[in-house]
C-alpha positions as CSV (number, residue, x, y, z in Angstrom):
1,M,124.5,133.9,100.9
2,L,123.0,134.3,104.7
3,I,120.4,132.0,105.7
4,I,118.3,133.6,108.2
5,G,115.8,131.4,110.3
6,I,113.4,133.4,112.0
7,A,111.2,131.2,114.3
8,G,108.4,131.5,117.0
9,G,105.1,130.6,118.3
10,S,101.6,130.6,116.3
11,G,100.7,134.2,116.1
12,S,104.1,135.6,117.2
13,G,104.5,138.1,114.6
14,K,106.9,136.3,112.6
15,T,105.2,137.4,109.3
16,T,105.4,141.1,110.3
17,V,109.2,140.9,111.3
18,V,110.0,139.4,107.7
19,N,108.1,141.9,106.0
20,R,110.2,144.4,108.0
21,M,113.3,142.9,107.1
22,I,112.4,143.1,103.5
23,E,111.5,147.0,103.9
24,L,114.9,147.7,105.8
25,L,117.6,145.8,103.7
26,P,118.6,146.5,100.3
27,E,116.0,146.3,97.6
28,D,115.8,142.7,95.7
29,T,118.5,141.1,98.2
30,V,115.8,139.0,100.0
31,S,114.0,136.0,99.3
32,V,111.5,134.2,101.8
33,I,110.9,130.8,102.2
34,S,107.7,129.7,104.3
35,Q,107.8,126.2,106.7
36,D,103.8,126.4,105.9
37,S,104.1,125.7,102.1
38,Y,105.8,122.3,103.0
39,Y,103.3,120.8,105.0
40,W,102.6,117.1,103.8
41,D,99.5,116.8,101.3
42,N,96.3,115.9,103.3
43,G,93.8,116.9,100.5
44,H,92.6,113.3,100.1
45,L,91.2,112.8,104.0
46,P,87.7,113.4,104.6
47,P,86.8,116.3,106.3
48,E,86.3,114.8,109.8
49,E,89.9,113.7,109.8
50,K,91.1,116.8,108.4
51,K,90.2,118.4,111.6
52,K,92.5,115.9,113.8
53,I,95.3,117.2,111.7
54,N,98.3,118.6,114.0
55,F,99.9,121.1,112.0
56,D,102.0,122.0,115.0
57,H,103.7,118.8,115.2
58,P,106.9,118.1,113.6
59,D,105.8,115.5,111.7
60,S,103.4,117.5,109.7
61,I,106.7,119.1,107.9
62,E,108.5,117.4,104.6
63,W,111.4,118.8,106.0
64,E,113.6,116.8,103.6
65,L,112.3,119.1,100.8
66,L,112.5,122.2,102.9
67,A,116.1,121.3,103.3
68,R,116.6,120.5,99.6
69,H,115.4,124.1,98.4
70,I,117.3,125.9,100.7
71,D,120.4,123.9,99.7
72,L,119.7,124.8,95.9
73,L,119.4,128.3,96.7
74,R,122.6,128.3,98.4
75,E,124.0,127.0,95.3
76,G,122.7,129.4,93.4
77,H,119.2,128.0,92.0
78,A,115.7,128.8,91.8
79,V,113.3,126.8,93.5
80,D,109.6,126.3,93.1
81,M,108.1,126.7,96.7
82,P,104.9,124.6,97.1
83,T,101.5,126.6,97.9
84,Y,99.6,125.1,100.9
85,S,95.7,125.8,101.7
86,Y,94.7,125.5,105.1
87,V,91.1,125.2,104.2
88,E,91.9,122.3,101.8
89,C,94.7,120.5,104.1
90,A,96.2,120.2,100.2
91,R,99.0,121.4,98.6
92,L,97.8,123.5,95.4
93,D,98.7,123.0,91.8
94,K,100.5,126.5,91.7
95,T,104.0,127.0,92.9
96,I,106.1,130.3,93.8
97,R,109.2,130.8,92.0
98,V,111.8,131.6,94.6
99,L,115.1,133.2,93.4
100,P,118.6,133.0,94.6
101,R,119.5,136.1,96.6
102,A,122.2,137.9,99.2
103,V,119.6,136.7,101.6
104,T,117.3,133.8,102.3
105,I,114.8,134.0,105.3
106,V,113.2,131.0,106.5
107,E,110.1,131.3,108.4
108,G,108.0,129.0,110.7
109,I,107.2,128.0,113.8
110,L,109.1,124.7,114.1
111,I,111.7,125.4,112.1
112,F,114.6,125.6,114.8
113,A,113.0,122.0,116.4
114,N,114.6,120.3,113.3
115,P,118.5,120.0,113.7
116,D,119.3,119.4,110.4
117,L,117.6,122.5,109.4
118,R,118.7,124.7,112.1
119,A,122.2,123.9,111.6
120,R,121.8,125.5,107.9
121,F,121.3,129.1,109.3
122,N,123.6,131.6,109.9
123,I,121.6,133.6,112.2
124,K,118.8,132.4,114.1
125,T,115.9,134.6,115.6
126,F,113.2,133.5,117.5
127,V,110.0,136.0,117.7
128,D,108.6,135.8,121.2
129,A,104.8,137.0,122.3
130,D,102.7,136.7,125.1
131,D,100.3,133.7,124.9
132,D,97.3,136.0,125.2
133,D,98.3,138.3,122.4
134,R,99.2,135.1,120.2
135,L,95.4,133.6,120.5
136,S,94.4,136.9,119.8
137,R,95.9,137.1,116.6
138,I,95.4,133.2,115.8
139,M,91.7,133.8,116.2
140,K,91.7,136.8,113.9
141,R,93.7,135.1,111.3
142,D,91.8,131.5,111.6
143,I,88.6,133.2,111.2
144,I,89.4,135.3,108.3
145,K,91.7,133.1,106.5
146,R,91.0,129.6,107.3
147,G,87.4,129.1,107.8
148,R,87.1,128.4,111.0
149,N,84.7,129.5,113.6
150,V,85.5,130.5,117.1
151,E,84.7,127.4,118.9
152,D,86.6,125.7,115.9
153,V,89.9,127.9,116.8
154,L,89.6,127.5,120.6
155,R,89.1,123.7,120.2
156,H,92.2,123.7,117.8
157,Y,94.7,125.8,120.1
158,H,94.0,124.0,123.2
159,T,94.0,120.4,121.7
160,F,97.2,121.1,119.3
161,V,98.5,124.9,119.1
162,K,99.1,125.4,123.0
163,P,100.5,121.7,124.2
164,M,102.9,121.6,120.7
165,H,104.2,125.3,121.6
166,L,105.4,124.1,125.0
167,Q,106.4,120.9,123.6
168,F,108.5,121.6,120.7
169,I,108.4,125.6,120.0
170,E,109.1,127.2,123.4
171,P,112.2,125.1,123.9
172,S,113.5,125.9,120.7
173,K,114.0,129.6,121.6
174,R,117.1,128.4,123.2
175,Y,119.0,127.8,120.1
176,A,118.2,131.6,119.1
177,D,121.1,133.9,118.6
178,I,118.8,136.7,119.0
179,I,115.3,136.7,120.6
180,V,112.5,139.7,119.3
181,P,110.2,140.1,122.7
182,Q,106.9,141.6,122.1
183,G,106.7,140.3,118.6
184,G,106.2,142.2,115.6
185,E,105.9,145.3,117.7
186,N,109.5,145.4,118.8
187,H,110.8,147.8,116.2
188,I,114.1,148.9,118.1
189,A,115.0,144.8,118.1
190,I,114.1,144.4,114.3
191,D,116.1,147.3,113.6
192,I,119.1,145.6,115.1
193,L,118.6,142.5,113.5
194,A,118.4,143.9,110.2
195,S,121.7,146.0,111.1
196,K,123.2,142.8,112.0
197,I,122.2,141.1,108.6
198,K,123.9,144.3,106.5
199,T,126.9,144.0,108.5
200,N,127.2,140.4,108.0
201,L,126.4,140.9,104.0
202,N,129.5,143.7,103.9
203,E,131.7,141.1,105.4
204,L,130.7,138.1,102.6
């Protein structure tokens, strides 16, 4: 099994890259684990406290569970990945069954900032994008999917997203084997990554 880490700032286009990998690689060879599914459950907090949660800090993630699920997949066991609601800041009752396949893609903003997790990746890819482009995507996503208004998005971006990006995410780019500039729009870089994965699969 190949474990592929795909990191990058919020709104950089990681999901686009992951979806393109699924399209380019042989059918039923890819499973996906999302870091966002492993946020700590904060559903018990009052609404005002939920607004203070820093989702862009490494302490917001249950790394031990994420690492254990990756290890189980590598050993050939299926896992039940949590699902997380940003609206409720809570884990939902339902889980997603993830099967062990030839390629497991782990995607998330902070996955290269954790040394223990980083050591599990065979290929580390960082999806890079301009700050203005990322903010534009963040605003669209958070308003539509997370129930925030423009003022809330900007406050959250300047309070949490931007400083955490500079402190944790941008520095983790140095660990990448492959950097995909221009985010998910860089089809050439994405195709090169897919070719690299196919080559490694043939060598297994």
